[in-house]
N, C-alpha and C positions, 0 to 999 in steps of 0.2 A: 441525620440518619437516614438510610434510606431504609426502604418498607420492603417484607418478605409480599409476592405476588398473590401470595393467598389460595387457596381450592380455587375461586372463582374465577382467579385469571390465570390459569393452566390450562395446557391443551393435555388432552388424557390422553391415556398409553396407546389405544385405537384409531387415535387422529391424530400421532406422531409423525406417521408414513406419508400422511396426507400432506403435513404441514410442509415435510421435506421437501417433497416431489414440487409444491407452491413456494419452495425455497430456490429450488434449482430452474424455474421457472422462469422467477422473478430475478433474479441472476443474471440469466443470460442478456435480461434486457438493461442490465446496469453500464452505463458509459466512464466509469472514470474507476479506480484505486477504493475512494474513500464513499463513494457509494455503493461499492459492491460491500465491501466490508461492514458499513452501515444497515445494510439488507441481512448480515450474517449475524450480526449481533443483536439487532430485533428481534429473527426469527430464534436462534438460540436461547435467549430468557425465558422463551414461551414454550420448546420444544424441550429444552433441560431440563425437569421440574424442578431440582431444587436448586436452581440458582436461582437467587434474587439480582445478580449482578454480573454481567459479563460486560470485556473487552477483549482488544484486540491488542497482543503485540506485535510491532514490525524493528525489523534489525536492519537498522539503514549500513551505507555501505562504508561508512568507516568502522562499522561494530556495534555500536551505540545502539538504545534502544527510543523508540517511543510509541505513545498510545495512538492515535489519531480518531479512534473511535472507541464509543462507550454505551451503556444504557444508562449508568450512573456517575455522578463527580466521583463515587466513592471509592468505583474502580479506579477510576484513573490512577489517586489517593494510593490507591494498594500499590498498582501499580511502579511508580513512580520511588516508593521506599523498595521496591526491587529492584530497580536500577539504580538506585543510592548502595542500599547493599550487595549487591552482585550475588545476591541470592534470592532464590522464591521459586514458585512454583514455572513462573512464565519465564524467568531466568533459563533455567534447568531445561525448561522443554526446548527452547528455541535452542541450545546449545547442542551440536552436529555430536556432538562428544556423551553426550547421556541419555538416557531413553525420552521417547518421543511423545509419553504421557505420563505427567507426574501428578498423583491424586492424594490429596492430605486429608483424609475424612472427620480429625480432630484437630484442630491447631493448639487448641490447651493442653494438647499431650505432647504434641509430635516435637521433638529436639533437630529432625533433618537439616533445617529450612533457616537455623543459625536465627541472627536478628528477626528476620520477618515474620516468622509465626507470631511472636509474643505483639510483636507490631501490629499487627490484621487483627490478634481477638480486643487489642486496647480499641479497636474501629469499631467493633462490634460484630468482627467475623470470624467464622470457628469452623469451618470447611472450603477446600479449594481445589479447583481442578484445571490444571493448563494441557492443550493438546499443541503440539507442535506441527506449523504447518507449511508444509511442502511444496514446492515451487511445481513442480512436477512428481508428488509422491516419492521425491528423494531428497537428499542432501543438498546443498545445503539449503537447511530451514530457513525461511525467510522471517518468521516471527512464530506466534504462537495465541492460540485460542483462549480465553480464558475466563474460568466462572469460580463465582463467589457463594458461599452460603451461609446467611445470617443461625442458621443451627448448626448442632455438632451432630456428625456423621447424616447432614442436609442432601448429601450429592452420592446417591447411592451406583451399584455396577451397571443400571438399566442406563441412568443420566453417562453413564461415560459411556457406553458404547453408542448415546445418540450424540453427547458433544464428538466423537470421533468421526462420525458419518457429518455431523456439521463442518467440523475443521476440514473434511476431505472436499467438502462442497466447494470451503473458504480458498482450499488452496488452487483449485481446480479452475476457479474462476478468476483469481489474482492473476494466474499465468496468465488467461486468456483475454486479464484486461490492461497486464502490462505488453502483451505482443504484442494489441490492437495500437495501442498507444506507440511504441514504439514505432507500428507501419506504419500510422500517421505522420509522425516524425520522420520518418525517411522519407517517405512520399513527398513530405511537403520541402525536405531539403532537394529533395530529386527535382521538385519545379522551381525552385529556387535557382538553382544550379542550371535550370533551362533557362528561366526567366535572364541570370546572370550573363549568360552567353550569348543571349539575343541580345541586350542590349549595349554588350560588348562589340556583337559585330555589326550592330547598325554605327556608331559608333566608329568605328575602324572606316565603315563607307564611307562616311562623310566626310572623312579627312584624304580620306583617298581621295573623291572626287572634287574636292576645293584644292586642294594642296598636288594633285597627279602625282601621288606619291605609290608603293607598294604597299599590302597588308601586312607586312612584317614592321615596315617602317613607322606606316599607321599607328601600330598598337607599341611603338619603343616609345611613340609620344605620347600616348595617353599613360604607358607605365612612370614616365616620367614626369608627367604631371599629377601621377599619384603620390611618388615618396616626394617632391615635392613641397607637394601641402599637405601632406601627410593623409589625403582622403583614399575611402575604400578603391581601387580601380573602378569598381563596380559602378560607386560614385559619380564618379569623374565621368565617364560613359552615358552614366544616365541624366546628368545635366547637360551634355554636349548634344545629345538627342532631344531634350525635352526643350533647351532653346536654340534648336538649329536657326531656326528664324533670324534670332536674335544676333548670332554669332559673326 
C-alpha cells in the first residue's frame, strides 16, 4: 500500500509558486514525452498537498487509454480499473464531451462513478481529482493528470487550483515536445529523401557512363532490377555505387 507523504514531505503553500516555476523551467529542458510527463507527476505530488499518488492518462490514437508514468504502482492500478470499467475521474476528464476537471472528495459516499469508486476504496484511496490535459488548451483532450488521496476529502479547493496549473504546464510541454519530435522526424525524413535521391543519381551516372545510355534508360534499368529482385530502388542504387569498382 502506498504511504502518504506526510507534512514533512509537503511543499508549503508559499513555496508552491516557486515549485511551479521550477517545473516550467525543468520541462523546457525535457527531451521526450516520457521525461516531460515524469517531471510533471514528480512535481504534482509535491505541490498538490493532498495528493499521495499522481499519474498521467494518455489517449492513444485508437481511442484507448494508457498510463505511461506514475509516482506509485497503485496509481496505475487505479487507472487500469477505470480503463476496464470505462468510468472514473481520469476517463471522464479525458473525454471531450465532459467537464475537464473531475473532483471526487469522498469516494466512500460517491455514486457518480459507478463501479470504480468502491473499487478505489478497497485499494485504500478515498478522494480523487482528474484534470484534462489539452494539447494547446483546446479539445480534443490528449489525456488527464490524475491525483489520488488516501484520506477522505484529502484534496481541497486549493489543491484543485494548483492541479489545474500543473495540468496546463503538462499540456503546453507535451504539445511542444510532440512538435519537436515531429519536426525531428520530418527533418530526418528530408535528409533520407535527399540521400536517396543522391545515391540514385550516382547510380544512374555510372550506368550512363558505362553503357552509353541516357538518364531515362539508366533509371529504367534500376527500376527493372528493383522490381525483379523485390528490393527497394535506393538499395539497388546504393549497392551499385558501393561496388562500382567490382561491377
